[in-house]
N, C-alpha and C positions, 0 to 999 in steps of 0.2 A: 504493500500500500504506500510505502514511502516514495517510491518512484512516481506513482500516480499523483500524489499530492503536489509535487513540483511541476506537474504539467499544466496546472491552471495559471492563467495570467495573473490573477489577483495575488496568488501566493508567490509567484516568481518575482514580481516587481514591487512587492511591499517594501516601502522605505527606500526605494531606489532614488538616487539623485541624478541619474542619467538614464536614457533609454538603452536597455541592453542591445547589443549589436544585432541580434537576430530579428529585432522588431523594426530596424531602421530601413525605410523605403529608399530605393534609388532616387537620386536627385530629381529626375524627370517625373517621378510619381509621388509627389508630396502635396500636402494640402494647399500650399501657397495662400495663406490667410489674407494677404494684402490684396488678392484678386477676387475675393469672395464678396458678393453684394450683401450687405448687412441690413439695408433699409427695409422697414416694414412696408413701405410703399410698393416694394417690388416682390412681396411675398406671394405665396400661393393663395388662391381665392378662399374666403371664409363664407360658408353657406349656412344660413339659418334654416333649420329643418322644421321650425314651428309651422304647423298647418300642412305638413307634407302629406298627411293622410286625409286632407280635407280641402279647404278653400284655396290653399296656395300650391297645390300639387303641380299644376301646369307651369307656373312660374319657377318653381324649384327644379323641375325636370329640365327646363331650359337652362338654368344656371349650372346644373350638373353636366349637361351636354357640352356647354362652352368650356367648363373647367377641364373636362376629359379631353376635349379637342385641343385646347391651347396649352395645358400644363401636364395632364396625366396625373395630377395631384390636386386635392382640395382639402380643406378642413371643415368640420361640421360642429355646430353648436345646437342646443335644444334638441338633442338626439334621442332623449328618452332614457338614457342610462344614468341612474341616480349617482350623485356625487359621492355618496357613502360607499357604493359598490366600487367606484374608481379608486377612492382613497384606500379602501381595504386591500385591494389587490396590489397597489403600489407599496403599501406598508409591508405586506407579507413577502413580497419579492425582495425588498431591502433586507428584511429579517433573514430570509433564506441565505442571501449572499454574505451575511455577517455571521453565519454559523461557522463552527470550527471546520477546517478542511476535511477532517476525518468524517464528519457528518455529511457534508456536501458530496464527497466522493462516493458515497453509497450508490449514487445514480449516474456515475461517470461512465461514458461510453463513446467510442468513435464510430459506431455503427449507425449510418444515417437512417436505417429503417427501424431502429429501435423506437418504440412509441413514447418512451420517457427517457431522456438522457441529458446529463450535464456534459458540456464539452467546452472547447475554447476556440478562438479565432473563427474559422468557418470549416474548412476541410484541411486539417493539418497535413494530410498525405498528398494533397494536390497543390500546395502553396509554396512559393519560394520565400515569402516573408509573411509571418503570422500577423494577425490583427490584434489590437489591444483590447480584447474583450473576452469574457466568459459568458456562457448562456445556458439556460435550462430550457429544453424543448419539450413540449407536451402535446400529445394528440388529445383532442377534446370533443370530438363528435363521431359517433354517439357517445355521450358523456358516460353512460353506465358501462361502456366497454373498457374505459381507460382510467376512471377516477381511482380505482383500487390500486393502480400502479404508481400513482403520484406520491411524492414525498409526504410523510405524515408529520414531519417536523419542518417548520413551525406547526404547532398544534392546530391552528385555524386554517392551515394552507388549503386543504381540500375544500372546505366549506367556502372560503372566500374566493378561491379561483373558480370553482364550479359556478357560483352565482354570476361572476363576471363573464365566464364563457357563454352562459345561456343568454345573457343580456346582449352581448356583443354579436352573437349569432343572429339574434332577432334584428339587430341594426344592419348587419351585413346583408341579410335577405331583403330588407326594405330598400337598401341602397342599390342592390343588384337589379331590383325591379325598376328603380328610377333610371339606372344606366340603360337597361334594356329598352325602356320606353323612349329614352333620349335618342336611341339609334333608329327609332321607328319600328321596333320589333314588339311582339306581344310582351306584356308585362312579365310573364313567366318563362320567356324563351331562354334566357341565360340560365335560370335555375334548372330547367329541364336538361340543358346541355351538360350539366355537371354530374349527371348520374346520381349516385347516392350521396354526393357532397362529401367533402373532407374539411376538417377545421383543425389547424394546429396553432399553437402559440409559442412564442419564445419570450423568456425574460432575459433581457440583455443587461449585463453588468460591465460598465466601462470604468476601471479604476482611474484615479487621478494619474496624470502622466507628466513627468518632469520636463519633457521636451515635446510638446504636442505637434510641433511643426515637422517632426521627423517620421511620424507614423499615422496610422488610421485606426479608429475603432472598427470600421468596416470600409473597404475601398469602394469606389463607384461600381454599382451593379444594378441590374433590373431584377424584379421579383419573378419567380417562375410560376406563381399561382394566378388566380383570377383577380382577386382584390385583397389588399392588405389594409387593416385598420390599426393604426399605430397610436398608442398612448405613450406620451413622454412625460417625464417629471419636469421640474422647473429649471433644469440645467440644459441649455441648448446644445445641439450637436448634429441635428439633421441638416443636410444640405442637398438641394435638388438642382439638377442641371436644366437650365432654360436658355435657349438661344446661345449655347456655347459658354454660358457663364454659370457659376455655382451661386445659388441663392441660399442664404441661411434662413431656416424656418424657426422663428422664435416661438417658444412654448406659450400657449394660451391655456390657462388652467381648465381642466375638465372638458377639453375638446378632443376630438379624434382627428388624426390626419389619415386621409384615405388616398391610396394610390393604386393605380391599375397595374396588373401584372401581365406577363407574356401571354397567358391564355386569353385575356380580354383583347389583346392586340390581334390575335389570330381569329377569335370569334367575330370581331368587328371588321375583319378584312382590312386592317390598317387604318380604319377611320379614327380609331383611338390608339395611342401609343403607350407602351410600357417604358417609363422614363428612368434614366440613370439617377441614382441617389447614393449618398454616402454618409457615414457617421464619423465625425471628428471628436477628438478628446480634448481635455483641458488640464491645466496644471493645478487647479484649485480644488475641484470637487469630483467625487464619483458621480456617475450618471446611470440612471436606469431607464430603459425604454421597454415597452411591451407590445410587440406587433402580434396581431392575430392574422393568420394566413388563411384565407378562405379559398378552397381548392376544389377541383373536380375529384371524384374518386379515381383511383389509379386505373380502373378499367374504362373510364369515360372516354369516348372518342371526340376529339376536338377538331373542328373545321370551321371555315368562314360560314356565317349564317347565309343560307341561300338567298334571302331577301336583299342582302348587301352585295350580291354578285350579279354583274350584268356585263354587257359588251364594253362599257366604259370602265368597269371596275372588275376585271377578271379575278378569279380566286388567287390570292397571294400565297396560300399555304395548302399543302396536302393534308389529308386526314391523318391524325396520329393519336395514340393513346396518351393520357397524361402520365402513365407509368413510364412509357418510353421517353417522354420529354424530361421527366424529373431525373431519370437515371443519367441522361446526358448532362443535365445541369450540375448534378452533384459531382460527377467525375471530372468535370472541367474546372471546378472551383470558381470563386468569384473573379471574373475578368471584366474589363471595360466594354463588354458587349453581351448580348443575350444569346441564347441557344436557338432563337427563332430561325436564324439563317439556315440551319440544318433541315428545316421543314418547309422551306420556300418551294414554290412550284417551278421556279426557274432561277 
């Protein structure tokens, strides 16, 4: 167990005054903070979901469509997930990462298909330079299939995380209906395309970093799933690529950041794009973020929606299973491009 303890970033770098050499990115692949747009005037759209299931639905769907088309990212408020549910999951995540290493390591694994696992970086076997992060990955739908595998320490972990998972799943389904309608598709088109649906979440822990300009929490990447709902704490770190420039997304308490994944780009036949984003670290504070990845089931077949294919918009992707896609994504590791090119029709 001693060897495993040292494999977690938080334990390796505790008390470090310099970034250990294995974490230092090549000069051409560093955050370049002076080139990042920090202004809130240039951030991703914030959409108020109040009235989404009633009087403002048409207006909100139009806003969702514009955000998906122009950014691939947006934030939502008045989303229906109670602040207490959000606060509880953030608190229990922090509590988990503050447990002794011996306790955390009970769920450590490098197997990407394990349904509960603590690991570090992204895929340590496929990376030249590891990322400055640890994460706890959990499968969470259907909940009853997985909850018994989750950590039982902290004591409220299963209860707090299960409640959060249920509420976020409800929000994800509502948002997918809105995205579907914004494309001119039936409200349930995307939901039906996902097969039995999959839902995973990660609790990301980014320790303070003495030289944040030398490394990443996570380098630029696109998500392989359909849609991601991200909860961040009050420590900024998310950056989104827009028109060749990185935008810093400042945290807004109790909001969710929504971004489209590769499967949405394929389903929409490139009408909407899966956008590169990254996580940077800082020298003062630890950071926790909790993304929920809403996915097709592994056997679901993904292809452009027939209604979005015509003579002017030929199909950009062949049919493929999500399991085939995810296997390629994992083996490649996080790179500055998506796996979608492997599934293009030409």
